[in-house]
C-alpha positions, 0 to 999 in steps of 0.5 A: 253549567258546563256542556255535560250538565246542559246536555243532562238538563235538556235530556230531562226536559225531553223526557218530561215532554215525552212522559206527558205524551204517554211515553214510558222511559225504558232507558237513558244514556244507553252506551256501547262502544259504537255510539250512545242513545239519549233516550229509549222510550215505549208507547204501546207496542212502539220502541222509540230511540230518541236523540236529543238536540239542544239548538241555540237558533230556533230557525234550524231544523233539529234533524239537520243536526243529525248527520249520516254518520250520527244516524249510523252510530244510533242505528248500530247501538239500537241493534245492540239494544234490541239484541240484549232486550228480547222483550221488545222483539215484537215491537215496532221500532222508531227513531225520533229527534227531540230538538230544544230551543230554550224552552221550545220543544220540537218532536220529529217522529220517524226523523230517520229510519233503518230496517232493523 
């Protein structure tokens, strides 16, 4: 299995995990020139932009692997998504990170924030 297939597999694991917790998938692998968002989900009136991280060691907090440059790209991409989808203009917005260590999943809500 190559790196891309592994990443897709982990994103599917994260998606199943979130669906079991009541989230509905809005989009997957949303891409623009400035960046990509792995999953966009919603629950109630909250739209969540999710970064999925697959980690080899379970002793690292997944948020530590999302550096400032990556956060900035996710935020810029989220702004473009919101500009294209007016149906979410009244939603609260949140940025989460889902870390996957083998079969263990760590969901970090509000992992970072930027006023949009």
